[in-house]
GUTINU-312688 format. One line per field, with one value per residue (C-alpha): chain; x, z, y; residue in three letters. Coordinates in steps of 0.25 Angstrom, whole numbers, always signed. Example, Ala and Ser with C-alpha at 12.3 -4.5 7.8 and 13.67 -1.06 7.14 Angstrom:
# residues 2
chain <- c(A,A)
x <- c(+49,+55)
z <- c(+31,+29)
y <- c(-18,-4)
res <- c(ALA,SER)
This chain:
# residues 770
chain <- c(A,A,A,A,A,A,A,A,A,A,A,A,A,A,A,A,A,A,A,A,A,A,A,A,A,A,A,A,A,A,A,A,A,A,A,A,A,A,A,A,A,A,A,A,A,A,A,A,A,A,A,A,A,A,A,A,A,A,A,A,A,A,A,A,A,A,A,A,A,A,A,A,A,A,A,A,A,A,A,A,A,A,A,A,A,A,A,A,A,A,A,A,A,A,A,A,A,A,A,A,A,A,A,A,A,A,A,A,A,A,A,A,A,A,A,A,A,A,A,A,A,A,A,A,A,A,A,A,A,A,A,A,A,A,A,A,A,A,A,A,A,A,A,A,A,A,A,A,A,A,A,A,A,A,A,A,A,A,A,A,A,A,A,A,A,A,A,A,A,A,A,A,A,A,A,A,A,A,A,A,A,A,A,A,A,A,A,A,A,A,A,A,A,A,A,A,A,A,A,A,A,A,A,A,A,A,A,A,A,A,A,A,A,A,A,A,A,A,A,A,A,A,A,A,A,A,A,A,A,A,A,A,A,A,A,A,A,A,A,A,A,A,A,A,A,A,A,A,A,A,A,A,A,A,A,A,A,A,A,A,A,A,A,A,A,A,A,A,A,A,A,A,A,A,A,A,A,A,A,A,A,A,A,A,A,A,A,A,A,A,A,A,A,A,A,A,A,A,A,A,A,A,A,A,A,A,A,A,A,A,A,A,A,A,A,A,A,A,A,A,A,A,A,A,A,A,A,A,A,A,A,A,A,A,A,A,A,A,A,A,A,A,A,A,A,A,A,A,A,A,A,A,A,A,A,A,A,A,A,A,A,A,A,A,A,A,A,A,A,A,A,A,A,A,A,A,A,A,A,A,A,A,A,A,A,A,A,A,A,A,A,A,A,A,A,A,A,A,A,A,A,A,A,A,A,A,A,A,A,A,A,A,A,A,A,A,A,A,A,A,A,A,A,A,A,A,A,A,A,A,A,A,A,A,A,A,A,A,A,A,A,A,A,A,A,A,A,A,A,A,A,A,A,A,A,A,A,A,A,A,A,A,A,A,A,A,A,A,A,A,A,A,A,A,A,A,A,A,A,A,A,A,A,A,A,A,A,A,A,A,A,A,A,A,A,A,A,A,A,A,A,A,A,A,A,A,A,A,A,A,A,A,A,A,A,A,A,A,A,A,A,A,A,A,A,A,A,A,A,A,A,A,A,A,A,A,A,A,A,A,A,A,A,A,A,A,A,A,A,A,A,A,A,A,A,A,A,A,A,A,A,A,A,A,A,A,A,A,A,A,A,A,A,A,A,A,A,A,A,A,A,A,A,A,A,A,A,A,A,A,A,A,A,A,A,A,A,A,A,A,A,A,A,A,A,A,A,A,A,A,A,A,A,A,A,A,A,A,A,A,A,A,A,A,A,A,A,A,A,A,A,A,A,A,A,A,A,A,A,A,A,A,A,A,A,A,A,A,A,A,A,A,A,A,A,A,A,A,A,A,A,A,A,A,A,A,A,A,A,A,A,A,A,A,A,A,A,A,A,A,A,A,A,A,A,A,A,A,A,A,A,A,A,A,A,A,A,A,A,A,A,A,A,A,A,A,A,A,A,A,A,A,A,A,A,A,A,A,A,A,A,A,A,A,A,A,A,A,A,A,A,A,A,A,A,A,A,A,A,A,A,A,A,A,A,A,A,A,A,A,A,A,A,A,A,A,A,A,A,A,A,A,A,A,A,A,A,A,A,A)
x <- c(+17,+18,+5,+11,+16,+6,+7,-4,-9,-22,-22,-34,-42,-37,-42,-55,-57,-52,-63,-74,-70,-69,-83,-87,-83,-92,-106,-115,-124,-133,-123,-111,-100,-96,-84,-86,-76,-69,-75,-89,-86,-82,-92,-90,-99,-90,-89,-96,-103,-90,-83,-76,-74,-64,-68,-79,-78,-87,-86,-71,-59,-47,-41,-49,-48,-63,-70,-84,-95,-107,-105,-116,-107,-98,-95,-81,-70,-76,-89,-91,-92,-100,-107,-116,-126,-128,-139,-138,-128,-122,-115,-105,-91,-78,-67,-67,-52,-43,-47,-53,-67,-73,-83,-97,-108,-123,-133,-146,-160,-165,-179,-187,-186,-171,-165,-162,-158,-150,-136,-139,-149,-144,-141,-149,-152,-148,-149,-139,-149,-147,-133,-122,-107,-95,-80,-81,-96,-107,-122,-133,-147,-149,-163,-166,-164,-167,-153,-145,-130,-119,-104,-91,-78,-64,-52,-54,-68,-81,-92,-107,-120,-133,-147,-156,-171,-181,-190,-189,-178,-165,-153,-141,-128,-124,-109,-106,-92,-92,-94,-89,-86,-80,-67,-66,-74,-75,-74,-73,-81,-84,-91,-92,-98,-88,-98,-112,-108,-95,-92,-79,-76,-67,-67,-58,-56,-54,-42,-45,-38,-31,-28,-22,-24,-36,-37,-44,-53,-56,-67,-74,-88,-94,-108,-115,-127,-127,-127,-138,-133,-124,-129,-120,-125,-119,-121,-114,-106,-110,-115,-128,-126,-140,-140,-149,-153,-160,-165,-152,-142,-130,-116,-105,-90,-82,-67,-59,-45,-37,-29,-38,-51,-42,-37,-51,-56,-43,-47,-61,-55,-45,-54,-68,-70,-83,-97,-98,-102,-103,-90,-83,-90,-85,-71,-70,-75,-64,-53,-58,-59,-45,-39,-48,-46,-31,-35,-45,-51,-59,-66,-72,-85,-91,-91,-77,-73,-82,-75,-61,-63,-70,-57,-48,-57,-54,-39,-40,-46,-47,-34,-37,-30,-28,-20,-27,-26,-14,-7,-10,-12,-14,-1,-4,+9,+15,+11,+3,-5,+0,-4,+6,+9,+11,+23,+18,+22,+26,+12,+9,+1,+3,+12,+3,-9,-8,-16,-24,-23,-26,-13,-6,-6,-9,-6,+6,-4,-14,-11,+4,+1,-11,-7,+7,+3,-9,-9,+5,+1,-7,+3,+13,+4,+2,+17,+20,+8,+14,+27,+22,+18,+32,+37,+26,+27,+39,+32,+27,+12,+5,-10,-11,-24,-26,-11,-6,-1,-12,-3,-14,-10,+5,+18,+24,+14,+17,+31,+27,+18,+29,+39,+30,+28,+43,+46,+36,+42,+31,+39,+53,+58,+63,+65,+75,+66,+55,+63,+67,+53,+49,+60,+56,+43,+50,+58,+56,+47,+41,+27,+30,+31,+17,+5,-9,-14,-2,-1,+7,+18,+26,+25,+14,+21,+31,+42,+53,+50,+50,+63,+70,+63,+58,+44,+33,+28,+13,+9,+18,+24,+21,+6,-4,-1,-9,-17,-12,-1,+0,+15,+15,+8,+17,+29,+25,+21,+34,+42,+35,+36,+51,+53,+46,+55,+67,+64,+65,+78,+83,+79,+86,+99,+97,+102,+104,+90,+85,+91,+86,+72,+73,+77,+65,+56,+59,+53,+40,+46,+47,+32,+30,+28,+32,+26,+12,+15,+10,+14,+12,+14,+25,+26,+38,+45,+44,+34,+23,+9,+2,-12,-9,-18,-16,-31,-31,-34,-25,-17,-4,-8,-14,-28,-26,-22,-9,-14,-17,-4,+6,+7,+10,+25,+23,+38,+42,+32,+43,+49,+35,+33,+47,+42,+29,+37,+38,+30,+21,+17,+15,+6,-2,-4,-9,-18,-25,-27,-33,-42,-47,-49,-57,-68,-69,-68,-54,-58,-61,-75,-80,-75,-62,-71,-73,-58,-60,-72,-69,-70,-65,-52,-48,-47,-32,-32,-40,-42,-50,-38,-23,-14,-17,-21,-8,-10,-16,-3,+6,+5,+12,+24,+23,+23,+8,+3,-10,-14,-12,-20,-31,-32,-31,-42,-51,-48,-51,-64,-69,-64,-63,-75,-87,-94,-104,-105,-104,-91,-78,-65,-70,-62,-52,-51,-41,-41,-39,-31,-41,-46,-32,-30,-42,-38,-24,-30,-39,-28,-19,-7,-1,+11,+15,+25,+18,+26,+38,+50,+58,+50,+37,+31,+16,+11,+1,-13,-25,-32,-47,-50,-48,-40,-34,-27,-19,-15,-1,+3,+14,+4,+6,-4,-4,-14,-18,-26,-32,-44,-51,-56,-61,-67,-63,-48,-39,-25,-16,-11,-2,+2,+8,+15,+15,+13,+25,+23,+24,+27,+29,+19,+23,+26,+36,+30,+40,+34,+20,+23,+28,+14,+11,+1,-2,-10,-16,-22,-30,-32,-44,-53,-48,-33,-27,-15,-4)
z <- c(-105,-91,-83,-71,-78,-72,-57,-53,-39,-35,-20,-18,-27,-19,-6,-12,-18,-5,+3,-7,-8,+7,+8,-1,+9,+20,+23,+29,+40,+49,+48,+51,+41,+42,+35,+27,+31,+20,+25,+23,+8,+6,-3,+0,-11,-22,-33,-25,-37,-42,-29,-25,-11,-5,-12,-3,+12,+22,+36,+36,+42,+33,+28,+39,+41,+43,+30,+34,+23,+17,+6,-5,-13,-8,-20,-23,-23,-34,-34,-19,-6,-6,-20,-21,-31,-22,-12,-4,+8,+11,+23,+30,+29,+36,+26,+12,+9,-3,-4,+10,+16,+29,+40,+34,+43,+41,+51,+49,+56,+58,+59,+54,+40,+38,+50,+41,+28,+34,+31,+16,+15,+22,+12,+14,+4,+8,+2,-1,+3,+18,+17,+23,+20,+24,+27,+40,+40,+32,+35,+28,+30,+28,+22,+24,+39,+42,+48,+48,+47,+51,+49,+53,+58,+64,+57,+61,+67,+60,+67,+64,+68,+65,+68,+68,+66,+78,+71,+79,+70,+76,+74,+68,+61,+50,+49,+35,+38,+26,+11,+0,+4,-7,-11,-3,+4,+19,+26,+39,+46,+60,+71,+86,+98,+108,+118,+118,+109,+102,+90,+84,+71,+59,+44,+33,+21,+11,+1,-13,-26,-23,-8,-7,+8,+17,+28,+42,+47,+62,+68,+81,+83,+94,+94,+104,+106,+111,+101,+102,+93,+81,+70,+60,+46,+42,+27,+26,+39,+43,+56,+61,+74,+81,+91,+103,+102,+89,+91,+94,+86,+85,+84,+80,+79,+70,+72,+62,+61,+52,+63,+75,+82,+94,+85,+79,+94,+96,+84,+90,+103,+98,+88,+92,+107,+108,+101,+97,+82,+78,+84,+75,+63,+67,+70,+56,+49,+57,+52,+38,+38,+44,+32,+21,+27,+24,+11,+11,-2,-6,-18,-30,-28,-17,-25,-28,-14,-10,-21,-16,-2,-7,-15,-3,+6,-4,-3,+11,+11,+5,+10,+23,+37,+41,+54,+67,+77,+84,+71,+69,+54,+45,+38,+26,+19,+24,+22,+35,+41,+52,+61,+59,+68,+63,+70,+82,+86,+100,+105,+100,+88,+74,+66,+54,+49,+39,+26,+16,+3,-12,-21,-21,-36,-41,-27,-33,-39,-28,-13,-14,-17,-8,+4,+3,+3,+12,+20,+22,+35,+27,+17,+28,+34,+21,+18,+31,+28,+15,+20,+31,+21,+16,+31,+31,+17,+10,+0,+1,-2,-14,-10,+3,+8,+20,+25,+12,-2,-13,-25,-30,-43,-47,-44,-31,-30,-15,-19,-24,-12,-2,-10,-10,+5,+7,-3,+4,+17,+23,+25,+30,+38,+33,+19,+16,+21,+13,+0,+1,+3,-9,-17,-15,-21,-34,-35,-39,-28,-24,-26,-39,-46,-42,-50,-45,-35,-39,-26,-29,-39,-43,-58,-62,-59,-70,-62,-67,-81,-77,-70,-81,-94,-89,-91,-86,-98,-102,-101,-91,-97,-84,-85,-76,-61,-55,-60,-67,-74,-84,-88,-94,-82,-72,-79,-77,-63,-59,-66,-58,-45,-47,-49,-36,-29,-36,-29,-16,-19,-23,-10,-2,-11,-17,-30,-36,-34,-38,-52,-53,-50,-58,-70,-68,-67,-82,-86,-90,-103,-107,-108,-116,-131,-139,-152,-145,-134,-123,-112,-118,-112,-117,-116,-111,-125,-125,-135,-134,-132,-145,-149,-138,-135,-124,-120,-118,-103,-94,-106,-99,-90,-76,-75,-86,-101,-108,-110,-95,-90,-100,-90,-78,-77,-65,-63,-77,-85,-92,-97,-101,-109,-116,-121,-126,-134,-125,-115,-125,-132,-118,-114,-127,-125,-111,-113,-124,-115,-105,-116,-119,-105,-102,-111,-102,-89,-87,-81,-86,-82,-68,-61,-61,-68,-81,-85,-94,-101,-116,-116,-103,-104,-115,-107,-108,-94,-82,-69,-64,-61,-56,-69,-75,-64,-64,-79,-77,-69,-80,-88,-76,-79,-94,-92,-94,-80,-86,-91,-78,-72,-82,-83,-68,-65,-76,-70,-56,-59,-68,-62,-47,-47,-46,-33,-34,-31,-46,-48,-41,-45,-59,-57,-46,-33,-26,-12,-13,-26,-34,-22,-20,-35,-35,-23,-29,-42,-35,-27,-39,-33,-39,-39,-52,-47,-34,-26,-26,-30,-20,-14,-23,-31,-32,-46,-47,-54,-54,-40,-39,-27,-24,-12,-6,+7,+11,+25,+25,+37,+41,+44,+32,+21,+6,+0,-15,-20,-33,-35,-48,-57,-67,-66,-80,-80,-72,-77,-67,-72,-60,-47,-34,-23,-10,-16,-26,-41,-44,-58,-56,-58,-45,-30,-21,-9,+0,-4,-2,+12,+16,+14,+1,-6,-21,-28,-42,-52,-63,-77,-81,-92,-101,-99,-109,-108,-116)
y <- c(+9,+12,+11,+18,+30,+40,+42,+52,+56,+50,+49,+57,+48,+36,+42,+45,+31,+25,+32,+29,+14,+13,+18,+7,-4,+1,-2,+9,+4,+13,+25,+16,+12,-2,-8,-21,-32,-39,-52,-47,-45,-59,-67,-82,-88,-82,-92,-103,-108,-113,-117,-130,-136,-127,-114,-109,-104,-98,-102,-103,-95,-92,-105,-112,-127,-126,-121,-122,-120,-127,-137,-138,-148,-159,-167,-164,-153,-146,-140,-143,-136,-123,-122,-109,-115,-127,-124,-137,-138,-152,-148,-138,-144,-138,-141,-135,-137,-141,-156,-157,-157,-161,-160,-157,-155,-152,-147,-153,-156,-170,-175,-188,-183,-183,-191,-203,-195,-184,-190,-190,-179,-167,-156,-143,-132,-118,-104,-93,-83,-86,-90,-81,-83,-75,-79,-87,-89,-97,-97,-104,-111,-125,-125,-140,-140,-125,-124,-111,-114,-105,-108,-102,-107,-105,-110,-125,-125,-124,-117,-120,-114,-121,-115,-127,-125,-127,-137,-149,-155,-161,-153,-161,-160,-169,-172,-177,-183,-193,-191,-182,-167,-159,-164,-177,-187,-187,-201,-208,-197,-199,-191,-193,-186,-180,-174,-168,-157,-162,-171,-175,-183,-185,-188,-192,-182,-192,-191,-185,-185,-172,-175,-189,-192,-192,-181,-183,-172,-171,-163,-159,-154,-145,-142,-132,-141,-156,-168,-177,-189,-192,-201,-207,-212,-225,-222,-209,-210,-196,-191,-183,-176,-173,-161,-161,-146,-144,-130,-122,-116,-126,-122,-132,-132,-141,-141,-149,-154,-163,-169,-173,-171,-166,-155,-152,-150,-141,-133,-130,-127,-117,-110,-111,-113,-105,-105,-91,-93,-79,-76,-86,-80,-66,-71,-78,-65,-58,-67,-67,-52,-50,-58,-51,-38,-38,-33,-21,-16,-3,+1,-7,-13,-21,-34,-32,-30,-42,-51,-46,-51,-64,-66,-63,-72,-84,-81,-84,-97,-111,-116,-123,-125,-139,-138,-137,-126,-133,-135,-149,-153,-165,-170,-179,-177,-190,-204,-204,-193,-185,-173,-162,-150,-136,-128,-120,-106,-102,-101,-116,-111,-117,-107,-109,-117,-129,-128,-137,-130,-131,-128,-115,-116,-102,-96,-89,-79,-78,-83,-79,-65,-62,-70,-65,-51,-51,-64,-68,-74,-84,-86,-89,-100,-107,-107,-114,-124,-127,-130,-138,-148,-148,-152,-163,-169,-164,-154,-140,-142,-136,-140,-148,-154,-162,-160,-167,-163,-163,-159,-151,-143,-143,-137,-131,-120,-118,-113,-99,-97,-100,-93,-81,-81,-81,-70,-61,-64,-72,-84,-81,-93,-107,-102,-113,-124,-118,-117,-132,-136,-128,-133,-148,-145,-140,-153,-167,-174,-160,-156,-149,-162,-166,-163,-161,-172,-181,-188,-200,-196,-183,-185,-176,-163,-166,-159,-168,-164,-149,-151,-158,-153,-139,-142,-152,-160,-161,-172,-179,-192,-199,-197,-190,-190,-179,-167,-154,-161,-149,-148,-134,-128,-136,-131,-116,-118,-125,-115,-104,-111,-114,-99,-96,-106,-100,-87,-93,-100,-87,-81,-91,-91,-105,-100,-113,-117,-103,-105,-119,-115,-103,-111,-120,-108,-106,-119,-112,-108,-123,-124,-111,-113,-101,-106,-104,-94,-102,-112,-126,-140,-149,-164,-172,-171,-156,-155,-145,-150,-152,-145,-135,-123,-113,-114,-129,-131,-140,-145,-144,-132,-133,-128,-119,-118,-113,-99,-97,-104,-98,-87,-95,-90,-81,-80,-76,-69,-61,-74,-79,-66,-69,-82,-76,-66,-54,-47,-40,-53,-59,-47,-49,-64,-63,-51,-58,-70,-60,-54,-68,-73,-61,-66,-78,-70,-74,-88,-102,-101,-99,-112,-121,-132,-123,-122,-134,-127,-126,-111,-108,-117,-108,-95,-89,-84,-90,-83,-95,-103,-101,-103,-89,-80,-72,-68,-54,-50,-56,-43,-36,-44,-41,-26,-24,-21,-14,-28,-34,-23,-24,-39,-42,-33,-39,-53,-48,-42,-53,-65,-61,-51,-59,-61,-72,-88,-89,-83,-80,-87,-93,-105,-111,-103,-112,-108,-93,-92,-85,-77,-72,-69,-61,-53,-50,-46,-36,-30,-29,-37,-50,-58,-65,-75,-77,-67,-77,-67,-59,-48,-52,-42,-39,-36,-25,-26,-18,-17,-18,-10,+5,+2,-11,-12,-24,-26,-32,-42,-33,-22,-13,-11,-12,-2,-3,+9,+8,+18,+15,+27,+17,+3,+0,+2,-7,-2,+5,+19,+22,+16,+21,+13,+19,+33,+31,+29,+14,+9,-6,-17,-24,-21,-29,-37,-29,-16,-20,-26,-12,-7,+0,+8,+5,+16,+13,+22,+16,+21,+28,+24,+35,+30,+22,+12,+17)
res <- c(MET,ASN,LEU,PHE,SER,LYS,ILE,PRO,PHE,TYR,GLY,ILE,TYR,ILE,ILE,ILE,ALA,GLY,ILE,LEU,SER,SER,CYS,GLU,SER,LYS,VAL,GLU,THR,LYS,GLY,THR,VAL,LYS,ALA,ILE,ASP,PRO,VAL,ASP,LEU,VAL,TYR,PRO,GLN,LEU,ASP,THR,GLU,ASN,SER,ARG,TRP,PHE,PHE,PHE,SER,SER,ALA,SER,ARG,PRO,PHE,GLY,MET,VAL,ASN,LEU,SER,PRO,ASP,THR,GLU,VAL,ASP,GLY,ALA,TRP,GLY,SER,GLY,TYR,ARG,TYR,LYS,VAL,ASP,THR,VAL,GLN,GLY,PHE,SER,HIS,ILE,HIS,ALA,TRP,GLN,LEU,SER,GLY,LEU,SER,VAL,MET,PRO,VAL,THR,ILE,ASP,ASP,SER,ASN,GLN,LYS,SER,ILE,PHE,THR,ASP,PHE,LYS,SER,LYS,PHE,SER,HIS,ASP,THR,GLU,LYS,THR,SER,PRO,GLY,HIS,HIS,TYR,LEU,GLU,LEU,GLU,LYS,TYR,ASP,ILE,ASP,VAL,ASP,LEU,THR,SER,THR,THR,ARG,VAL,GLY,PHE,HIS,LYS,TYR,SER,TYR,PRO,ASN,LYS,GLY,LYS,LYS,ALA,ALA,ILE,LEU,PHE,ASN,LEU,ASN,GLY,MET,LEU,GLY,PRO,ASN,GLU,ASN,THR,ASP,GLY,VAL,LEU,GLU,GLN,VAL,ASN,ALA,LYS,SER,LEU,LYS,GLY,ALA,LEU,THR,ILE,ALA,LYS,THR,GLY,ARG,ARG,PRO,LYS,PRO,VAL,LYS,LEU,PHE,PHE,ASN,ILE,ASP,ILE,ASN,THR,GLU,ILE,GLU,SER,ILE,GLU,ARG,ASP,GLU,ALA,THR,GLY,ASN,TYR,LEU,VAL,LEU,LEU,LYS,ASP,SER,ASP,THR,GLU,VAL,LEU,MET,LYS,ALA,GLY,ILE,SER,TYR,THR,SER,ASN,LYS,ASN,ALA,ARG,ASN,ASN,ILE,GLU,ALA,GLU,LEU,ASP,HIS,TRP,ASN,TYR,ASN,GLY,VAL,VAL,ASP,ASP,SER,LYS,THR,GLU,TRP,ASN,ASN,LEU,LEU,GLY,ARG,ILE,LYS,ILE,GLU,GLY,ASN,THR,GLU,GLN,ALA,ARG,ARG,ARG,PHE,TYR,THR,ASP,LEU,TRP,HIS,ALA,LEU,GLN,GLY,ARG,ARG,ILE,VAL,SER,ASP,VAL,ASN,GLY,ALA,TYR,PRO,ASP,ASN,THR,GLY,LYS,ALA,PHE,ARG,ILE,GLY,GLN,LEU,PRO,LEU,ASP,GLU,THR,GLY,LYS,PRO,LYS,PHE,ASN,HIS,TYR,ASN,SER,ASP,SER,PHE,TRP,GLY,ALA,GLN,TRP,THR,LEU,ASN,THR,LEU,TRP,GLY,LEU,VAL,TYR,PRO,ASP,ILE,MET,GLU,GLU,PHE,VAL,HIS,SER,LEU,LEU,GLN,TYR,TYR,GLU,ASP,GLY,GLY,MET,VAL,ALA,ARG,GLY,PRO,SER,GLY,GLY,ASN,TYR,THR,TYR,VAL,MET,THR,GLY,ALA,SER,SER,THR,PRO,PHE,ILE,VAL,SER,ALA,ILE,GLN,LYS,GLY,ILE,ILE,THR,LYS,ASN,LEU,GLU,HIS,ILE,TYR,GLU,ALA,LEU,LYS,LYS,ASN,HIS,MET,SER,GLY,GLY,ILE,MET,GLY,LYS,ALA,GLY,TYR,GLU,HIS,ASP,THR,ASP,LEU,GLY,GLY,GLY,LEU,LYS,TYR,TYR,MET,GLN,ASN,GLY,TYR,VAL,PRO,TYR,PRO,LEU,PRO,GLU,GLY,LYS,PHE,GLY,GLY,HIS,GLN,ASP,GLY,ALA,SER,MET,THR,MET,GLU,TYR,ALA,TYR,GLN,ASP,TRP,THR,LEU,ALA,GLN,LEU,ALA,LYS,LYS,LEU,ASP,HIS,LEU,LYS,ASP,TYR,HIS,TYR,PHE,LEU,LYS,ARG,SER,GLY,ASN,TYR,LYS,ASN,VAL,PHE,ASP,PRO,SER,VAL,GLY,TRP,MET,ARG,PRO,LYS,ASN,ILE,GLU,GLY,LYS,TRP,LEU,GLU,ASN,TYR,SER,PRO,TYR,ASN,HIS,GLU,ASN,GLY,PHE,ILE,GLU,SER,ASN,GLY,ALA,GLN,SER,THR,TRP,PHE,VAL,PRO,HIS,ASP,ILE,GLU,GLY,LEU,ALA,GLU,LEU,MET,GLY,GLY,LYS,GLU,ALA,ALA,VAL,GLU,GLN,LEU,ASN,THR,GLN,PHE,GLU,LYS,ALA,GLU,LYS,LEU,GLY,PHE,THR,ALA,GLY,ASN,SER,HIS,ALA,GLN,GLU,LEU,HIS,PRO,GLU,TYR,ARG,ASN,ILE,PRO,ILE,ASN,TYR,GLY,ASN,GLN,PRO,SER,ILE,GLN,THR,ALA,PHE,VAL,PHE,ASN,LYS,LEU,GLY,ARG,PRO,ASP,LEU,THR,GLN,TYR,TRP,SER,ARG,LYS,VAL,ALA,ASP,LYS,VAL,PHE,GLY,GLY,LEU,SER,PRO,ALA,THR,GLY,TYR,ASN,GLY,ASP,GLU,ASP,GLN,GLY,LEU,MET,GLY,SER,LEU,ALA,VAL,LEU,MET,LYS,ILE,GLY,LEU,PHE,GLN,MET,ASN,GLY,GLY,THR,GLU,ALA,ASP,PRO,GLY,TYR,GLU,LEU,GLY,SER,PRO,SER,PHE,ASP,LYS,ILE,THR,ILE,SER,LEU,GLN,ASN,GLY,LYS,GLU,LEU,ILE,ILE,ARG,ALA,PRO,ARG,VAL,SER,SER,ARG,ARG,PHE,GLU,VAL,GLU,SER,LEU,TRP,LEU,SER,GLU,SER,PRO,TYR,LEU,LYS,ASN,SER,VAL,PRO,HIS,SER,VAL,LEU,MET,GLU,GLY,ALA,THR,LEU,ASP,TYR,LYS,PHE,MET,ASN,ASP,ARG,ASP,LYS,LEU,GLU)
């Protein structure tokens, strides 16, 4: 069977479809035609019924240190932050990051009825009917106080606008500096007045089970009206700032820093030296629009276009800047806290920003590809930041928080990310030093040997057994030291990451290392049980786990079951197929899994918490979590691109097609991973091994839009034209690359970077696959 055997001419149809789809993206207003900006299509409330602390953004810049938004729940990392179904606001806080929170404020009005109770009874209802959200902006009305709240920000400064009622009540702002706020408790909060219109303060972001050290937050406050007085509540330790003028619109700047009050003040002066609120909203919209606009789409439905840009927006947030505008940053990797300094360029500006980030676990199928193609400038910054942790603490981080390692998840997930950036030419300098840093993570004493949140030992990762015996046993003989100590999954994960490091060793002519890590990359075979046809955990004696079912969740597999994780061999799908009895047998097994998974919507429920549900845990493919999100593109590697096209579109439409607070990612949107995946599936580009081989290839799927234009950083364009003659067929009949017939299932990175056009023709309903 050859899906690309027919190469008809259909350029006229493409032109017509392009014109029609282009018309769909414009709005008629009084005789004029105004194009809709990508930023205006973003729907921030997506999936907010199921969100967690760092999921939601509104008044925030891309990767901003400040992520200002309302909190309706504050009681833990899960089920907190902005929860759509909760109609009560508890404050507006400035940090919604991986294991970090801080500086929650609440505008209030004071009279005799609440003067004594305001420190404990301050929550207010609000209505979604009057609420307005967009990237960089949030507006809502506090019903209890009749206060209109407008929020926006620069990268490091929150900007508030409060419209108080003219009813004789005293205008005030409550600073809740102490108490639980999302993932952690805030303690030691202090606030003091600097002058008639300024305040400064600090608080301690207490340590958590995942972040082992406390973090200090400093902040400076400027208000455009005079302060009358400050009251501190002895019971809560929180502060009430009363304002002299109760009848005016109040503007407030809140600059933050993890290093000092001086740097918080410097951040304000550098980023917000004026009071033009609307100007900041417009600037934020422009910044978001410039990033979102690197991909332009035409065709499909308005909902599909809105969902696409919402996914893309998620791919550009979540991971947060922790360095100041002058390059100062918190370093907690050593025994004692220190203020680090990023390297500066010839103008005195930092060469890159430093970041707080959840793990890159799963980034090989998401951020690696999207950022590496469309946002190489962002990928470059993150590589330098990850390597800064090596310079400070001796290991490349995989999920840093508060300037320190957290050991979230498992393995050395930063290795594929960094190797991909090198193979794509994004990182070109100091490659020997980078290789040595990555190699250290893969050896004894490195980060690969630490399992989830294992702060005090390096036993939970089972690396010594992997190196000696070729697999990580389940359970570990030493006992439980951290989370995610699931030996079969860790064996497969380490094997893949070793393969990616081997590719860098080969590039740098370290042939001995290349063969060493290449041999280790075959260790996945040691946890495949041919008698059952699935990956299966082994104990320390080499015996297979008894009473095994491939649908038993987290029984040797990380956040997955054996059916889902069996396909976690992104570097050697052909080798996996051989173990299964050949490509045809592998295709049949995987296709059957998809057919079963479709009946449950391809996900284990609609939230991460439902993966242990008795029914959902049995799903053989789960696109709500990372371990099996590559599976639709496995068919390409098995010689069945038609099934990749069919199932990838089915998943994209079902899992990533909704647009409501009740749905969105149906599981675990870890700081842009699922948003990136959705974008890639809809533009029809994917990288099975995370783009880590020489001249990485992009595997082709089934694009969701009539025309996709990607602006490359080198000034050239990648154009994908896929006009659809039937909404019911996803399989590709023929493909042209830059006006020449193209018969392969992947395109090299170097070809796309030269500027290219991919023209697809899809099968009609009457066509049948041979």
